[in-house]
C-alpha positions in Angstrom: 23.6 -110.4 145.9 27.0 -110.7 144.2 27.4 -112.7 141.0 29.7 -115.7 141.4 32.0 -116.4 138.4 33.3 -119.9 137.7 36.7 -119.8 136.1 35.8 -122.7 133.9 32.8 -120.8 132.3 34.8 -120.1 129.2 31.9 -120.1 126.7 29.9 -117.3 128.4 26.9 -116.2 126.4 24.6 -113.3 126.8 22.9 -113.0 130.2 19.2 -113.1 130.6 18.9 -109.5 129.5 20.9 -110.1 126.3 24.1 -108.4 127.5 27.3 -110.0 126.2 30.1 -110.3 128.8 32.5 -107.4 129.3 36.1 -108.5 129.7 37.7 -106.2 132.3 41.5 -105.9 131.8 44.2 -104.3 133.9 46.0 -101.2 132.6 49.3 -103.1 131.9 49.5 -104.8 128.5 50.8 -108.3 128.5 50.8 -111.2 126.0 48.1 -112.8 128.0 45.8 -109.8 128.1 46.3 -109.1 124.4 45.4 -112.7 123.6 42.3 -112.6 125.9 41.2 -109.4 124.3 41.5 -110.9 120.8 39.5 -114.0 121.9 36.9 -111.9 123.5 36.5 -109.8 120.4 36.1 -113.0 118.3 33.3 -114.0 120.7 31.5 -110.6 120.4 32.4 -109.7 124.0 32.9 -106.1 125.1 36.4 -105.2 126.2 37.3 -102.6 128.9 41.0 -102.0 129.7 41.0 -99.9 132.9 43.3 -96.9 133.2 44.1 -97.9 136.8 42.8 -100.5 139.3 39.6 -98.6 139.9 36.2 -98.5 138.3 35.4 -95.1 136.8 32.8 -93.2 138.8 29.3 -94.1 137.7 30.5 -96.9 135.4 28.3 -100.0 135.4 29.1 -103.3 133.6 26.1 -105.6 132.9 28.1 -108.8 132.7 31.7 -108.2 133.9 34.5 -110.8 133.7 37.8 -109.5 135.3 41.0 -111.0 133.9 44.6 -110.4 134.8 47.4 -111.6 137.0 46.8 -111.7 140.7 45.8 -109.7 142.6 44.0 -107.7 139.9 40.9 -109.9 139.6 40.7 -110.3 143.4 41.0 -106.5 143.9 38.6 -105.4 141.2 35.9 -108.0 141.7 34.2 -106.6 144.8 34.0 -103.2 143.1 32.2 -105.0 140.2 29.8 -106.7 142.6 31.0 -110.2 141.9 32.7 -113.0 143.9 35.3 -115.2 142.3 35.5 -118.9 142.9 38.8 -120.5 143.5 39.4 -123.4 141.1 39.9 -126.8 142.6 43.5 -127.9 143.2 43.0 -130.8 140.8 41.5 -128.6 138.0 44.2 -129.6 135.5 43.0 -133.2 135.7 39.5 -132.2 134.6 40.7 -130.5 131.4 40.9 -132.8 128.3 44.6 -133.7 127.5 44.5 -132.3 124.0 43.8 -128.8 125.4 46.8 -129.0 127.8 49.4 -130.1 125.2 51.5 -131.5 128.0 51.8 -134.4 130.5 50.5 -133.8 134.0 51.9 -135.8 136.9 51.0 -135.3 140.5 53.9 -134.9 142.9 54.9 -133.2 146.1 56.6 -129.9 145.9 59.9 -131.3 147.3 59.8 -134.0 144.6 59.0 -131.5 141.9 62.0 -129.3 142.8 64.3 -132.2 142.1 63.0 -132.9 138.6 65.0 -131.8 135.6 
């Protein structure tokens, strides 16, 4: 049965077998993936930056967490044996304001396009 990953599970700890998560990154370096790798290192996670969008033959990850711009996580997750959960549309409202560092206002797309 595939593992289901909750995008809000940011403080992932060792699994029941004691394996720390492995952050799976795409081949292309970006500011986001570099920062995520730094944060993962600080949390004692393993880091794997793939050479391409495939899992090397015979490679197994005990506790994989794919990260990257779409469609990387969606493409690589089935190969890792995991299912990703889609965050709720109102997910920003559940995050404490001091983490967001910005004002959040609900609006329709047409209204948002007219804002300056």
